[in-house]
C-alpha positions in Angstrom: 7.0 19.3 18.9 5.7 15.8 18.1 2.6 16.3 20.3 1.8 19.8 19.0 -1.9 20.6 18.4 -1.4 20.9 14.7 0.2 17.6 14.3 -2.6 15.8 16.2 -5.4 17.6 14.4 -3.8 16.7 11.0 -3.6 13.1 12.1 -7.1 13.0 13.5 -8.4 14.6 10.2 -6.3 12.0 8.2 -7.6 9.0 10.2 -11.2 10.2 9.8 -11.0 10.8 6.1 -9.1 7.6 5.5 -11.8 5.6 7.3 -14.4 7.2 4.8 -12.4 6.1 1.9 -11.8 2.7 3.2 -15.5 2.2 4.1 -16.6 3.2 0.6 -16.2 0.2 -1.7 -13.9 1.0 -4.7 -12.0 3.7 -2.8 -8.8 2.8 -1.1 -6.0 4.2 1.2 -3.8 4.7 -1.8 -6.6 6.6 -3.7 -6.9 8.8 -0.5 -3.2 9.7 -0.1 -2.9 10.3 -4.0 -5.7 12.7 -3.9 -4.5 14.6 -0.6 -0.9 14.5 -1.4 -1.0 17.8 -3.2 -2.4 19.5 -0.1 1.0 18.7 1.6 2.6 21.7 -0.5 1.3 23.9 2.1 2.8 22.1 5.1 6.3 21.0 6.2 7.2 17.4 6.2 6.3 16.6 9.7 2.7 17.9 9.4 2.3 16.2 6.1 3.4 12.8 7.6 0.9 13.0 10.4 -1.8 13.7 7.7 -0.8 11.1 5.2 0.0 8.3 7.8 -3.3 9.0 9.3 -4.9 8.5 5.9 -2.9 5.2 5.6 -3.9 3.8 8.8 -7.6 4.9 8.5 -7.9 3.7 4.8 -6.7 0.2 5.6 -8.9 0.0 8.7 -12.1 1.4 7.2 -12.3 -1.5 4.7 -13.8 -3.8 7.3 -17.0 -1.9 7.4 -18.4 -2.9 4.0 -16.9 -6.2 4.2 -18.6 -7.1 7.4 -22.0 -5.5 6.7 -22.6 -6.0 3.0 -19.7 -8.6 2.2 -18.1 -6.2 -0.2 -14.2 -5.6 0.7 -13.8 -1.8 1.1 -10.1 -2.2 0.4 -8.1 -5.3 -1.3 -6.6 -6.0 2.2 -10.2 -6.7 3.7 -10.9 -9.4 1.1 -10.9 -12.3 3.9 -12.7 -10.1 6.6 -16.1 -10.9 5.0 -15.6 -14.5 5.2 -16.4 -14.7 8.8 -17.5 -11.0 9.6 -20.5 -11.1 7.2 -22.0 -14.4 8.7 -21.8 -12.8 12.1 -23.7 -9.8 10.9 -26.3 -11.9 9.4 -26.8 -13.6 12.7 -27.3 -10.1 14.3 -23.8 -9.9 15.6 -22.8 -6.9 13.3 -21.6 -4.6 16.0 -19.7 -7.5 17.7 -17.9 -8.4 14.5 -17.0 -4.7 13.7 -15.5 -4.2 17.2 -13.6 -7.4 17.1 -12.1 -6.4 13.6 -11.2 -2.8 15.0 -9.6 -4.3 18.1 -7.6 -6.8 15.9 -6.7 -3.9 13.5 -5.4 -2.0 16.5 -3.1 -4.7 17.7 -1.9 -5.4 14.2 -0.9 -1.8 13.8 1.0 -1.7 16.9 2.9 -4.8 16.3 3.9 -3.6 12.9 5.0 -0.4 14.4 7.3 -2.2 16.9 8.8 -4.2 14.0 9.3 -1.1 12.1 11.1 0.5 15.1 13.4 -2.4 15.7 14.2 -3.8 12.2 14.6 -0.7 10.2 17.8 0.8 11.9 19.9 -2.4 11.5 18.8 -3.0 8.0 19.8 0.5 7.1 23.0 0.2 8.9 23.7 -3.0 6.7 22.6 -1.1 3.6 25.1 1.8 4.1 27.8 -0.7 3.2 26.2 -1.2 -0.2 27.8 0.1 -3.3 26.4 0.7 -6.7 26.6 -2.9 -7.6 24.7 -4.1 -4.3 22.0 -1.4 -4.9 21.4 -2.4 -8.4 21.0 -6.0 -7.5 18.8 -5.3 -4.5 16.5 -3.2 -7.0 16.6 -6.1 -9.4 15.6 -8.5 -6.5 12.7 -6.2 -5.7 11.5 -6.4 -9.3 11.8 -10.3 -9.2 9.7 -10.5 -6.1 6.9 -8.8 -7.9 6.9 -11.5 -10.4 7.4 -14.4 -7.9 4.3 -13.2 -6.0 2.1 -12.6 -9.1 0.0 -15.8 -8.3 0.1 -17.6 -11.4 0.5 -14.6 -13.7 4.3 -14.5 -13.5 4.8 -13.0 -17.1 2.1 -10.5 -16.4 3.9 -9.5 -13.3 7.3 -9.3 -14.9 5.8 -7.3 -17.9 4.0 -4.8 -15.5 7.2 -4.2 -13.4 9.6 -3.7 -16.3 7.1 -1.7 -18.3 7.2 0.7 -15.5 11.0 0.7 -15.6 10.7 1.4 -19.4 8.4 4.3 -19.0 10.6 5.8 -16.2 13.5 6.0 -18.7 11.4 8.3 -21.0 13.4 11.5 -20.5 16.5 13.5 -21.5 19.6 11.3 -21.1 22.2 13.5 -19.3 25.3 11.6 -20.6 24.6 12.5 -24.4 21.9 15.2 -23.9 19.4 13.3 -26.1 15.8 12.2 -25.4 14.8 8.6 -25.3 11.4 7.2 -25.8 9.9 10.6 -26.1 8.0 12.0 -29.2 9.3 15.3 -30.4 6.3 17.4 -29.6 6.6 16.1 -25.8 10.3 17.1 -25.4 9.8 20.6 -23.9 7.9 18.9 -21.0 9.9 15.7 -20.7 13.6 16.8 -19.6 13.1 14.9 -16.3 10.5 12.4 -17.3 6.9 12.0 -16.2 6.3 13.6 -12.8 5.5 11.2 -10.2 2.5 12.9 -8.6 0.3 12.9 -11.8 1.2 9.4 -12.6 0.1 7.9 -9.3 -3.1 10.1 -9.2 -4.0 8.8 -12.6 -3.1 5.2 -11.7 -5.0 5.0 -8.4 -7.6 7.8 -8.4 -8.7 8.4 -12.0 -8.6 4.7 -12.9 -11.1 3.9 -10.1 -13.3 6.7 -11.3 -13.2 5.2 -14.9 -14.2 1.7 -13.5 -17.1 3.1 -11.5 -18.3 5.0 -14.5 -18.3 1.9 -16.4 -20.6 0.2 -13.9 -22.9 3.2 -13.7 -23.2 6.0 -11.0 -26.4 4.5 -9.6 -27.4 4.9 -5.9 -26.0 2.4 -3.6 -28.5 -0.4 -3.0 -27.1 -1.3 0.4 -29.9 -1.7 2.8 -29.3 0.2 6.2 -28.5 -2.4 8.7 -29.2 -2.1 12.4 -26.0 -3.6 13.9 -26.8 -3.4 17.5 -28.5 -6.3 19.3 -30.4 -6.4 22.6 -29.1 -9.9 23.2 -26.2 -9.7 25.6 -24.6 -12.9 24.0 -24.4 -10.9 20.6 -22.8 -7.9 22.1 -19.1 -7.3 22.1 -16.9 -8.0 25.2 -13.2 -8.3 25.3 -13.5 -11.7 26.4 -14.8 -12.5 22.8 -11.0 -12.5 22.0 -10.2 -15.1 24.6 -7.9 -17.7 23.1 -6.8 -15.5 20.1 -3.7 -14.1 21.6 -1.3 -16.2 19.5 -3.5 -15.8 16.4 -3.4 -12.0 16.8 0.5 -11.9 17.1 1.0 -14.5 14.4 -1.3 -12.7 12.0 0.2 -9.3 12.8 3.7 -10.6 12.0 2.6 -12.3 8.9 1.0 -9.0 7.7 4.3 -7.2 8.6 6.5 -9.7 6.7 4.4 -9.6 3.6 4.4 -5.7 3.9 8.3 -5.9 3.6 8.1 -7.8 0.3 7.8 -5.1 -2.5 4.7 -5.1 -4.6 2.9 -7.9 -2.8 -0.2 -6.0 -1.4 -2.6 -6.3 1.4 -4.7 -8.9 -0.2 -1.9 -11.4 -0.1 -1.3 -10.6 3.6 -4.9 -11.3 4.6 -5.0 -14.5 2.4 -1.9 -15.9 3.9 -2.9 -15.1 7.4 -6.3 -16.6 7.0 -4.8 -19.8 5.5 -2.3 -20.1 8.4 -5.2 -19.5 10.7 -7.1 -22.4 9.3 -3.9 -24.7 9.5 -3.6 -23.9 13.2 -7.3 -23.9 14.1 -8.6 -26.5 16.4 -11.9 -26.3 14.5 -11.1 -25.4 10.9 -14.4 -26.4 9.6 -15.9 -23.4 11.4 -14.0 -20.8 9.4 -16.0 -19.3 6.9 -19.2 -19.6 9.0 -18.8 -16.7 11.4 -15.6 -17.8 13.5 -14.0 -15.0 15.5 -10.6 -16.3 14.8 -11.0 -16.0 11.1 -12.1 -12.3 11.5 -9.1 -11.6 13.9 -6.6 -13.3 11.6 -7.7 -11.0 8.5 -7.8 -7.7 10.3 -4.4 -8.2 12.3 -2.7 -9.1 9.1 -3.9 -6.2 6.9 -3.0 -3.5 9.7 0.2 -5.4 10.2 1.0 -4.4 6.7 1.3 -0.6 7.4 4.5 -0.8 9.4 5.9 -3.6 7.3 5.6 -1.8 4.0 7.6 1.3 5.5 10.5 -1.0 6.6 12.1 -1.4 3.0 11.1 2.1 2.1 12.9 3.8 4.9 16.0 1.3 5.0 16.5 0.6 1.3 14.6 3.2 -0.6 12.3 0.5 -2.0 8.4 0.9 -1.7 6.9 -2.0 0.1 3.4 -1.5 -1.6 1.6 1.0 -3.6 0.7 3.2 -0.8 4.3 3.6 0.5 5.2 4.3 -3.3 2.8 7.2 -3.1 4.3 8.4 0.1 7.6 8.7 -1.9 6.0 11.6 -3.5 5.7 13.4 -0.2 9.4 13.0 0.7 10.3 14.1 -2.8 8.2 17.2 -2.6 10.1 18.2 0.5 13.6 17.3 -1.0 14.1 14.4 1.2 15.8 11.1 0.0 14.7 7.7 1.5 17.3 5.0 1.8 20.0 3.8 4.0 21.1 7.2 5.1 17.5 8.3 5.8 17.6 7.7 9.6 21.1 9.0 10.3 20.4 12.2 8.5 16.9 12.7 9.6 16.7 11.4 13.2 13.8 13.8 14.0 11.9 12.8 11.1 12.3 9.1 11.9 10.8 9.7 15.4 8.1 11.6 13.9 7.1 8.8 11.6 7.1 6.3 14.7 5.0 8.6 16.6 2.5 9.5 13.7 1.9 5.8 13.3 1.3 5.3 16.9 -0.9 8.2 17.2 -2.9 7.2 14.1 -3.6 3.8 15.3 -4.9 5.2 18.7 -7.1 7.7 16.7 -8.3 4.8 14.5 -9.4 2.8 17.5 -11.1 5.7 19.1 -12.8 7.0 16.1 -14.2 3.5 15.0 -14.6 1.7 18.2 -17.1 3.9 20.0 -19.3 5.5 17.4 -19.3 2.5 15.2 -23.1 2.7 14.7 -22.6 5.9 12.9 -19.4 5.0 11.0 -21.4 2.0 9.5 -23.6 4.4 7.7 -20.9 5.7 5.5 -21.5 3.0 3.1 -24.7 4.7 2.1 -22.9 7.8 0.7 -24.0 8.4 -2.9 -21.0 8.0 -5.2 -22.6 10.1 -7.9 -22.2 13.2 -5.6 -18.8 12.2 -4.3 -16.9 11.3 -7.3 -17.2 14.6 -9.2 -15.5 16.4 -6.2 -12.7 13.8 -6.4 -12.1 14.3 -10.2 -11.8 18.1 -9.4 -9.2 17.4 -6.7 -7.3 15.1 -9.1 -7.1 17.8 -11.7 -6.1 20.6 -9.4 -3.6 18.4 -7.6 -1.9 17.4 -11.0 -2.0 20.8 -12.4 -0.3 22.2 -9.2 2.5 19.5 -9.3 5.0 21.7 -11.2 3.5 25.1 -10.3 0.6 25.0 -12.9 1.7 22.9 -15.9 -1.2 21.7 -18.0 1.0 18.9 -19.3 0.7 17.1 -16.0 -3.0 17.1 -16.3 -2.7 15.3 -19.5 -0.3 13.0 -18.0 -2.7 12.2 -15.2 -5.5 11.5 -17.7 -3.2 9.3 -19.9 -2.0 7.1 -16.9 -5.7 7.0 -15.7 -6.6 5.5 -19.1 -3.6 3.2 -19.0 -4.5 2.0 -15.5 -8.1 1.2 -16.6 -6.8 -1.0 -19.5 -4.3 -2.6 -16.9 -7.4 -3.7 -14.9 -9.0 -5.3 -18.2 -5.7 -6.9 -19.2 -5.0 -8.2 -15.7 -1.9 -6.2 -15.2 -0.9 -5.0 -11.8 -0.9 -1.2 -11.4 1.2 -1.4 -8.2 3.8 -3.5 -10.0 3.9 -0.9 -12.7 4.2 1.8 -10.1 7.0 0.3 -8.2 9.0 -0.5 -11.5 8.4 3.3 -12.5 9.8 4.5 -9.2 12.8 2.1 -9.1 13.7 2.3 -12.8 15.7 5.5 -12.6 17.7 4.2 -9.8 18.1 0.9 -11.5 19.7 2.6 -14.5 21.9 5.1 -12.4 23.5 2.3 -10.3 24.0 0.2 -13.3 25.8 2.9 -15.1 27.9 3.9 -11.9 28.8 0.1 -11.5 30.0 -0.2 -15.1 31.9 3.1 -15.2 33.7 2.0 -11.9 34.6 -1.2 -13.5 35.9 0.2 -16.8 32.9 -1.4 -18.7 33.4 -4.9 -17.3 30.3 -6.9 -16.2 32.4 -9.0 -13.9 31.9 -6.4 -11.1 28.4 -7.8 -10.4 29.8 -11.1 -9.5 32.9 -10.1 -7.5 31.4 -8.7 -4.2 30.3 -11.2 -1.3 27.1 -9.2 -0.6 26.3 -9.0 -4.4 26.6 -12.9 -4.5 24.3 -13.2 -1.7 21.7 -11.0 -3.5 22.2 -13.1 -6.6 21.2 -16.3 -4.8 18.1 -14.5 -3.5 17.3 -13.5 -7.1 17.7 -16.9 -8.6 15.6 -18.4 -5.6 12.9 -15.8 -6.3 12.8 -16.7 -10.0 12.8 -20.3 -9.3 9.9 -19.9 -6.9 8.0 -17.8 -9.5 8.2 -20.6 -12.1 7.3 -23.3 -9.7 4.3 -21.2 -8.4 3.3 -20.6 -12.0 3.3 -24.3 -13.0 1.5 -25.3 -9.7 -1.2 -22.7 -10.5 -1.6 -23.9 -14.0 -2.0 -27.5 -12.7 -4.6 -26.5 -10.2 -6.5 -24.5 -12.8 -6.7 -27.8 -14.9 
């Protein structure tokens, strides 16, 4: 069943479309999944996952094309790819740099897949023993990680995450059957709160459209680049990766680890991997001038993120990044709950996810590696013709979220405007979305824990696992404060 023709075709289409979204500056894998998520209404979950995971892998990988050719990261996770990739392209080694990046991306994706395979089941088995207290504390810990890794903007990270929690509570409260945080005119449409799909489409697709509209829908001024070279020394050979074996594995593992941390994002993965590459390099002064090891470190890390971000989602029900937060919508559309019982209750689905990631990485390598001369021309697609189609897809997808409800279209527009102002105020949309998704569970587990202890708060400090999580929470907050002060001193 996993190797059925339909699954493979959907995965191939997903990877190809994801590469296009990743290669166009300003369009991301998250945006691609948000736009195509409504299409999964027509398919079963297995087919949908092959499409969505293909979009995920392709979108992350495609970002290396503009990063190397025009020094503009196609996705946030490609932020360090241009450091060494673009100097190589300027030396006439564009094709060589692209193929090195594609190979490193493939290795990073496979390493993260192995980590997902081996780490998720034991973590899920541990999480099965969690009660309401432990689940509440784990979600609280996830929200503190958002703050701890906000890189000098601790208060903004906390604010964005808990604002998401607050907005998620705007609905009818079942215990007293009264609405909270909801204007009276919105009450008929807000019994269950804001629908997730229009919220994420607004935050990650419409917001980007607004930002591009502000710049002006001008024709791309990227000059077509001849990436091939007749000089054999400037051509790609697998021997170009000689001596980078440890760098490949280390960077892929760093990307996977960062993916496990909720709300961190691909840019942090590539930056951390690049800095570690510089620390371990025999010639650190060459990084930034077209060094192969720098390009390898960046691309192995950002694709290592793909499997890593799925580990907390499938074992604890906590999205690792904004893209996996969007994937929650796919599971919800099919009535599937992610969390500690996901693997035991859905073994076929678990195997399908592993197989979809493996197939997506293979397709990514085949689609990008061999016809890379033609893939590189994607950056010249005119946005003025592409974005109106995307806007139409956003509206149709939001309208169909609840079988044709215009309120969801207004929700999408409202959160698109909110996301636009987030970008102006320096607030993190992924942190807000993760808070929005986790907010309802945070409240539910808190109420369950309080009811189980007859209203006593002491229950949060009586269980051994809970106390371990408290230590992690305190450590996370302490690190956030220390990092904020260090960043402030550096800025001075």
